[in-house]
Backbone as a chain_set.jsonl record, in Angstrom:
{"seq": "MTEPRPQRGRRTLSPAIQRVPLQTITVYEISAEELDQLSPGSGQEIALNVALTCLSSAVSFTASWALSTIPDMRVFVVLTVVTVVGYAAGIILLVFWRQQSRSTVSVVERIRRRLPPEGDLLPPTGVES", "coords": {"N": [[12.579, 36.821, -24.73], [9.152, 37.275, -25.165], [6.202, 35.251, -25.542], [3.833, 35.68, -28.197], [0.641, 37.095, -27.531], [-2.533, 35.461, -27.782], [-4.859, 36.612, -30.156], [-7.802, 38.521, -29.539], [-10.847, 36.75, -29.544], [-9.893, 34.693, -31.09], [-9.279, 31.225, -30.982], [-7.033, 29.011, -29.434], [-5.558, 26.022, -30.628], [-5.799, 22.84, -29.192], [-3.558, 20.086, -28.417], [-3.539, 17.23, -30.615], [-5.317, 14.264, -29.866], [-4.74, 10.9, -29.702], [-6.347, 7.796, -29.712], [-5.988, 4.506, -28.824], [-7.618, 1.525, -29.217], [-8.353, -1.006, -26.768], [-7.93, -4.586, -26.636], [-9.512, -6.204, -24.932], [-11.532, -5.415, -22.1], [-11.664, -5.901, -18.718], [-14.021, -5.892, -16.235], [-14.519, -5.737, -12.839], [-16.915, -6.352, -10.389], [-17.325, -5.065, -7.179], [-18.005, -5.262, -3.657], [-19.095, -2.884, -1.144], [-17.833, -3.405, 1.257], [-15.556, -4.839, 0.427], [-14.308, -2.83, -1.022], [-13.701, -1.05, 1.047], [-11.801, -2.573, 2.399], [-9.764, -2.607, 0.555], [-9.076, 0.003, 0.231], [-6.765, 2.761, 0.348], [-4.741, 3.854, 3.136], [-5.478, 2.294, 5.223], [-3.957, 1.598, 7.337], [-1.999, -0.234, 6.953], [0.368, 0.571, 5.571], [1.337, 2.482, 7.32], [1.777, 0.96, 9.615], [3.805, -0.737, 8.703], [5.87, 1.132, 8.157], [6.326, 2.264, 10.721], [7.045, -0.04, 12.108], [9.439, -0.767, 10.814], [10.966, 1.477, 11.47], [11.066, 1.29, 14.284], [12.409, -1.175, 14.562], [14.873, -0.658, 13.27], [15.85, 1.376, 14.895], [16.073, -0.03, 17.299], [18.043, -1.874, 16.615], [20.176, -0.105, 16.242], [20.436, 0.939, 18.867], [21.113, -1.434, 20.121], [23.619, -1.943, 18.994], [25.076, 0.301, 19.932], [24.853, -0.196, 22.639], [26.242, -2.578, 22.888], [28.81, -1.941, 21.993], [29.928, 0.045, 23.518], [31.056, 1.349, 26.681], [29.109, 1.805, 29.481], [29.024, 3.795, 32.106], [27.156, 4.809, 33.918], [24.433, 3.594, 35.688], [21.736, 4.272, 35.394], [21.548, 5.305, 32.773], [22.226, 3.001, 31.404], [20.037, 1.321, 32.034], [17.905, 2.769, 30.874], [18.704, 2.724, 28.165], [18.612, -0.034, 27.705], [15.869, -0.58, 28.15], [14.675, 0.994, 26.13], [15.705, -0.307, 23.909], [14.601, -2.932, 24.146], [11.847, -2.337, 24.081], [11.725, -1.203, 21.53], [12.38, -3.422, 19.866], [10.207, -5.126, 20.57], [7.894, -3.598, 19.875], [8.421, -3.234, 17.142], [8.377, -5.885, 16.159], [5.748, -6.682, 16.807], [4.227, -4.828, 15.3], [5.125, -5.516, 12.761], [4.111, -8.117, 12.488], [1.375, -7.478, 12.604], [1.176, -5.928, 10.244], [1.785, -7.893, 8.329], [-0.38, -9.689, 8.599], [-2.486, -8.005, 7.809], [-1.747, -7.435, 5.156], [-1.944, -9.954, 4.027], [-4.716, -10.353, 4.223], [-5.605, -8.424, 2.448], [-4.545, -9.392, 0.05], [-5.99, -11.765, -0.108], [-8.58, -10.786, -0.476], [-8.353, -9.582, -3.004], [-7.745, -11.852, -4.543], [-10.139, -13.291, -4.18], [-11.936, -11.613, -5.506], [-10.916, -11.737, -8.115], [-11.362, -14.433, -8.708], [-14.007, -14.54, -9.349], [-14.318, -14.114, -12.019], [-14.979, -16.062, -14.812], [-13.033, -18.835, -16.161], [-10.999, -18.376, -19.129], [-12.554, -19.033, -22.228], [-14.805, -20.296, -21.274], [-18.194, -19.898, -21.715], [-20.526, -17.477, -20.807], [-23.943, -17.683, -19.855], [-26.323, -15.956, -21.849], [-27.77, -12.913, -20.69], [-31.079, -11.864, -20.037], [-32.249, -13.035, -22.253], [-34.769, -14.985, -23.458], [-35.424, -18.51, -23.247]], "CA": [[11.512, 37.167, -25.619], [7.875, 36.757, -24.706], [5.354, 34.669, -26.586], [2.749, 36.592, -28.557], [-0.663, 36.789, -26.953], [-3.551, 35.163, -28.788], [-5.725, 37.759, -30.408], [-9.133, 38.383, -28.976], [-11.785, 36.089, -30.443], [-9.269, 33.512, -31.701], [-9.051, 30.124, -30.053], [-5.837, 28.227, -29.707], [-5.861, 24.61, -30.802], [-5.136, 21.942, -28.247], [-2.878, 19.014, -29.144], [-4.37, 16.124, -31.077], [-5.315, 13.115, -28.973], [-4.967, 9.638, -30.39], [-6.831, 6.751, -28.825], [-5.789, 3.159, -29.358], [-8.555, 0.673, -28.483], [-7.855, -2.218, -26.136], [-8.555, -5.812, -27.121], [-10.586, -6.51, -23.982], [-11.534, -4.719, -20.817], [-12.301, -6.73, -17.703], [-14.595, -5.081, -15.169], [-14.875, -6.529, -11.672], [-17.824, -5.702, -9.466], [-16.93, -5.325, -5.8], [-18.933, -4.747, -2.657], [-18.592, -1.75, -0.362], [-16.912, -3.966, 2.25], [-14.297, -5.125, -0.263], [-13.7, -1.544, -1.345], [-13.12, -0.534, 2.288], [-10.599, -3.343, 2.707], [-8.731, -2.303, -0.43], [-8.798, 1.433, 0.175], [-5.504, 3.141, 0.985], [-4.865, 4.502, 4.43], [-6.062, 1.373, 6.18], [-3.028, 1.384, 8.423], [-0.953, -1.18, 6.58], [1.606, 1.265, 5.246], [1.806, 3.141, 8.537], [2.295, -0.092, 10.492], [5.091, -1.179, 8.171], [6.859, 2.195, 8.348], [6.658, 2.378, 12.142], [7.76, -1.273, 12.468], [10.817, -0.664, 10.327], [11.634, 2.514, 12.258], [11.339, 0.734, 15.616], [13.436, -2.213, 14.467], [16.185, -0.073, 12.967], [16.296, 2.075, 16.107], [16.474, -1.049, 18.27], [19.345, -2.397, 16.18], [21.163, 0.943, 16.538], [20.654, 0.955, 20.305], [21.834, -2.66, 20.46], [25.02, -1.747, 18.609], [25.717, 1.233, 20.865], [24.869, -0.867, 23.947], [27.275, -3.613, 22.872], [30.137, -1.445, 21.622], [30.424, 1.109, 24.395], [30.944, 1.113, 28.123], [28.167, 2.759, 30.06], [29.332, 3.797, 33.544], [25.987, 5.172, 34.719], [23.429, 2.529, 35.663], [20.474, 4.829, 34.919], [21.648, 5.357, 31.31], [22.205, 1.614, 30.956], [18.659, 0.83, 32.14], [17.104, 3.461, 29.848], [19.112, 2.188, 26.871], [18.095, -1.396, 27.615], [14.407, -0.522, 28.025], [14.365, 1.505, 24.795], [16.036, -1.363, 22.956], [13.613, -4.008, 24.253], [10.564, -1.8, 23.59], [11.85, -1.061, 20.077], [12.236, -4.746, 19.255], [8.85, -5.636, 20.786], [6.952, -2.831, 19.047], [8.701, -3.531, 15.735], [7.908, -7.234, 15.808], [4.274, -6.687, 16.865], [3.711, -4.091, 14.141], [5.439, -6.299, 11.566], [3.112, -9.197, 12.434], [0.11, -6.835, 12.235], [1.249, -5.578, 8.824], [1.742, -9.129, 7.533], [-1.757, -10.186, 8.613], [-3.305, -7.111, 7.005], [-1.417, -7.584, 3.741], [-2.522, -11.238, 3.598], [-6.162, -10.2, 4.029], [-5.78, -7.663, 1.209], [-4.276, -10.312, -1.058], [-7.104, -12.715, -0.21], [-9.729, -10.075, -1.057], [-8.082, -9.437, -4.437], [-7.897, -13.174, -5.152], [-11.57, -13.619, -4.179], [-12.565, -10.824, -6.569], [-10.47, -12.26, -9.413], [-11.947, -15.753, -8.95], [-15.375, -14.386, -9.859], [-14.254, -14.145, -13.477], [-14.848, -17.45, -15.267], [-11.829, -19.054, -16.965], [-11.154, -18.055, -20.552], [-13.118, -20.1, -23.033], [-16.134, -20.623, -20.764], [-19.191, -18.93, -22.144], [-21.573, -17.16, -19.84], [-25.259, -17.671, -20.491], [-26.766, -14.584, -22.1], [-28.773, -12.408, -19.75], [-32.203, -11.17, -20.647], [-32.725, -13.755, -23.427], [-35.661, -16.084, -23.07], [-35.15, -19.728, -23.983]], "C": [[10.216, 36.541, -25.124], [7.082, 36.206, -25.873], [4.238, 35.64, -26.924], [1.441, 36.134, -27.938], [-1.64, 36.418, -28.062], [-4.481, 36.363, -28.939], [-7.112, 37.454, -29.861], [-10.069, 37.752, -30.008], [-11.191, 34.872, -31.124], [-9.017, 32.467, -30.627], [-7.771, 29.407, -30.437], [-6.229, 26.757, -29.786], [-5.102, 23.786, -29.775], [-4.479, 20.806, -29.028], [-3.85, 17.898, -29.535], [-4.225, 14.95, -30.116], [-5.622, 11.883, -29.79], [-5.366, 8.595, -29.372], [-6.647, 5.417, -29.52], [-6.704, 2.231, -28.566], [-7.86, -0.567, -27.906], [-8.559, -3.423, -26.74], [-9.742, -6.184, -26.239], [-10.426, -5.646, -22.746], [-12.287, -5.612, -19.841], [-12.749, -5.831, -16.567], [-15.015, -6.016, -14.042], [-15.833, -5.729, -10.812], [-17.403, -6.078, -8.055], [-17.939, -4.701, -4.85], [-18.293, -3.575, -1.912], [-17.594, -2.235, 0.689], [-15.549, -4.259, 1.628], [-13.564, -3.838, -0.618], [-13.052, -0.927, -0.112], [-11.832, -1.264, 2.636], [-9.454, -2.994, 1.77], [-8.318, -0.84, -0.437], [-7.486, 1.763, 0.88], [-5.756, 3.829, 2.317], [-5.458, 3.597, 5.49], [-5.12, 1.056, 7.327], [-1.897, 0.445, 8.081], [0.381, -0.483, 6.352], [2.204, 1.922, 6.481], [2.421, 2.111, 9.478], [3.657, -0.574, 10.01], [6.175, -0.13, 8.406], [7.283, 2.316, 9.807], [7.421, 1.14, 12.604], [9.212, -1.203, 12.034], [11.614, 0.388, 11.094], [12.003, 1.987, 13.642], [12.454, -0.299, 15.562], [14.813, -1.638, 14.161], [16.724, 0.717, 14.156], [16.786, 1.079, 17.155], [17.825, -1.654, 17.902], [20.442, -1.375, 16.473], [21.477, 1.007, 18.035], [21.4, -0.293, 20.761], [23.32, -2.521, 20.137], [25.724, -0.802, 19.577], [25.816, 0.625, 22.263], [26.012, -1.878, 24.009], [28.685, -3.056, 22.673], [30.689, -0.359, 22.537], [30.298, 0.68, 25.85], [30.077, 2.217, 28.713], [28.378, 2.748, 31.572], [28.105, 4.066, 34.42], [24.907, 4.104, 34.565], [22.089, 3.03, 35.113], [20.463, 4.88, 33.381], [21.589, 3.945, 30.74], [20.779, 1.055, 30.965], [17.781, 1.471, 31.07], [17.427, 2.913, 28.465], [18.571, 0.773, 26.659], [16.585, -1.41, 27.417], [14.012, -0.041, 26.628], [14.64, 0.44, 23.734], [14.982, -2.466, 22.961], [12.253, -3.545, 23.731], [10.601, -1.639, 22.07], [11.709, -2.387, 19.354], [10.803, -5.263, 19.376], [7.843, -4.919, 19.89], [7.164, -3.131, 17.568], [8.176, -4.881, 15.315], [6.39, -7.289, 15.814], [3.688, -5.979, 15.65], [4.002, -4.817, 12.834], [4.465, -7.457, 11.4], [1.756, -8.633, 12.028], [0.09, -6.499, 10.749], [1.12, -6.814, 7.947], [0.331, -9.699, 7.48], [-2.652, -9.319, 7.739], [-3.006, -7.267, 5.524], [-1.937, -8.911, 3.203], [-4.02, -11.104, 3.364], [-6.445, -9.403, 2.761], [-5.565, -8.553, -0.007], [-5.431, -11.291, -1.215], [-8.353, -12.056, -0.792], [-9.545, -9.942, -2.562], [-8.25, -10.782, -5.146], [-9.361, -13.584, -5.229], [-12.298, -12.864, -5.294], [-12.179, -11.381, -7.935], [-11.058, -13.625, -9.725], [-13.369, -15.664, -9.478], [-15.423, -14.458, -11.381], [-14.103, -15.597, -13.921], [-13.576, -17.614, -16.101], [-12.086, -18.735, -18.427], [-11.669, -19.259, -21.293], [-14.487, -20.525, -22.546], [-17.089, -19.511, -21.173], [-20.21, -18.714, -21.04], [-22.904, -17.221, -20.563], [-25.701, -16.228, -20.71], [-27.844, -14.176, -21.105], [-29.858, -11.704, -20.519], [-32.735, -11.86, -21.9], [-33.561, -14.919, -22.959], [-35.347, -17.311, -23.892], [-36.407, -20.373, -24.497]], "O": [[10.207, 35.382, -24.708], [7.249, 36.618, -27.021], [3.745, 36.35, -26.047], [1.17, 34.938, -27.835], [-1.591, 36.986, -29.153], [-4.832, 37.03, -27.965], [-7.527, 36.301, -29.742], [-10.093, 38.148, -31.173], [-11.939, 34.078, -31.694], [-8.599, 32.783, -29.513], [-7.471, 29.222, -31.616], [-7.134, 26.311, -29.081], [-3.917, 24.009, -29.526], [-4.817, 20.588, -30.192], [-4.852, 17.664, -28.86], [-3.134, 14.68, -29.616], [-6.634, 11.821, -30.487], [-4.786, 8.52, -28.289], [-7.088, 5.22, -30.652], [-6.576, 2.155, -27.344], [-6.912, -1.096, -28.486], [-9.653, -3.3, -27.291], [-10.838, -6.445, -26.734], [-9.327, -5.21, -22.401], [-13.415, -6.027, -20.109], [-11.946, -5.09, -16.0], [-15.768, -6.966, -14.257], [-15.589, -4.555, -10.534], [-17.154, -7.246, -7.759], [-18.633, -3.744, -5.192], [-17.096, -3.318, -2.043], [-16.615, -1.546, 0.977], [-14.513, -3.965, 2.224], [-12.339, -3.769, -0.523], [-11.972, -0.344, -0.208], [-10.878, -0.651, 3.115], [-8.29, -3.08, 2.16], [-7.312, -0.483, -1.05], [-7.131, 1.135, 1.877], [-6.853, 4.322, 2.582], [-5.895, 4.069, 6.54], [-5.489, 0.292, 8.219], [-0.931, 0.336, 8.837], [1.406, -0.907, 6.885], [3.42, 1.921, 6.67], [3.469, 2.361, 10.072], [4.562, -0.795, 10.815], [7.286, -0.473, 8.813], [8.471, 2.455, 10.098], [8.348, 1.253, 13.407], [10.113, -1.542, 12.802], [12.807, 0.207, 11.339], [13.116, 2.209, 14.118], [13.342, -0.304, 16.414], [15.811, -2.08, 14.731], [17.931, 0.723, 14.396], [17.795, 1.315, 17.819], [18.653, -1.916, 18.775], [21.529, -1.751, 16.911], [22.639, 1.116, 18.426], [22.221, -0.229, 21.676], [24.174, -2.937, 20.921], [26.848, -1.073, 19.998], [26.767, 0.906, 22.993], [26.67, -2.022, 25.039], [29.653, -3.653, 23.144], [31.812, 0.104, 22.338], [29.537, -0.225, 26.193], [30.295, 3.403, 28.467], [27.964, 1.808, 32.249], [28.04, 3.589, 35.552], [24.517, 3.756, 33.45], [21.385, 2.282, 34.436], [19.458, 4.529, 32.762], [20.966, 3.721, 29.701], [20.363, 0.392, 30.014], [16.992, 0.78, 30.427], [16.519, 2.661, 27.673], [18.126, 0.429, 25.564], [16.076, -2.175, 26.597], [13.11, -0.608, 26.011], [13.884, 0.308, 22.771], [14.522, -2.89, 21.901], [11.582, -4.287, 23.013], [9.608, -1.912, 21.397], [11.005, -2.479, 18.348], [10.243, -5.777, 18.407], [7.033, -5.562, 19.223], [6.196, -3.269, 16.819], [7.594, -5.019, 14.24], [5.796, -7.884, 14.915], [2.748, -6.483, 15.036], [3.208, -4.742, 11.897], [4.037, -7.747, 10.283], [1.057, -9.227, 11.207], [-0.904, -6.755, 10.069], [0.423, -6.787, 6.933], [-0.112, -10.148, 6.423], [-3.491, -9.841, 7.004], [-3.927, -7.234, 4.708], [-2.333, -8.988, 2.04], [-4.548, -11.677, 2.411], [-7.424, -9.678, 2.068], [-6.316, -8.477, -0.98], [-5.814, -11.617, -2.338], [-9.106, -12.7, -1.523], [-10.489, -10.166, -3.32], [-8.832, -10.843, -6.229], [-9.788, -14.162, -6.228], [-13.178, -13.421, -5.95], [-13.027, -11.486, -8.82], [-11.241, -13.954, -10.897], [-13.881, -16.648, -10.012], [-16.447, -14.821, -11.961], [-13.198, -16.292, -13.459], [-13.091, -16.645, -16.684], [-13.216, -18.808, -18.909], [-11.262, -20.388, -21.016], [-15.27, -21.066, -23.328], [-16.803, -18.328, -20.989], [-20.69, -19.665, -20.422], [-22.999, -16.86, -21.736], [-25.48, -15.373, -19.852], [-28.706, -14.97, -20.73], [-29.603, -11.035, -21.521], [-33.613, -11.304, -22.56], [-33.114, -15.741, -22.159], [-35.04, -17.208, -25.079], [-36.345, -21.419, -25.144]]}, "num_chains": 1, "name": "protein.A"}
């Protein structure tokens, strides 16, 4: 069964929206540089994903290298090189990701420290003494 069409000239009512006010809202002002550091797509997530992929591949190659006999020397060398490169790239990218995530955390902490502790009153702005 199909729903009846609204008649021409009649408007359908949208659902009621209820708004519950918050007790307080804290607004932090940040600079353009801080915004760039916090913006997504800065390479942190990509570095972590590639690091984990390289490390898991290296572990897989290590397991196959250790658990099987490889009669051909060329295959053995390729497997060894891929394993070593996987570990090296994974560790380097993991270190890069860790440094970048620490800088992001430090930017967030620096922004949050701008807010005075609760109970401290800020002097009113625009009021002459």
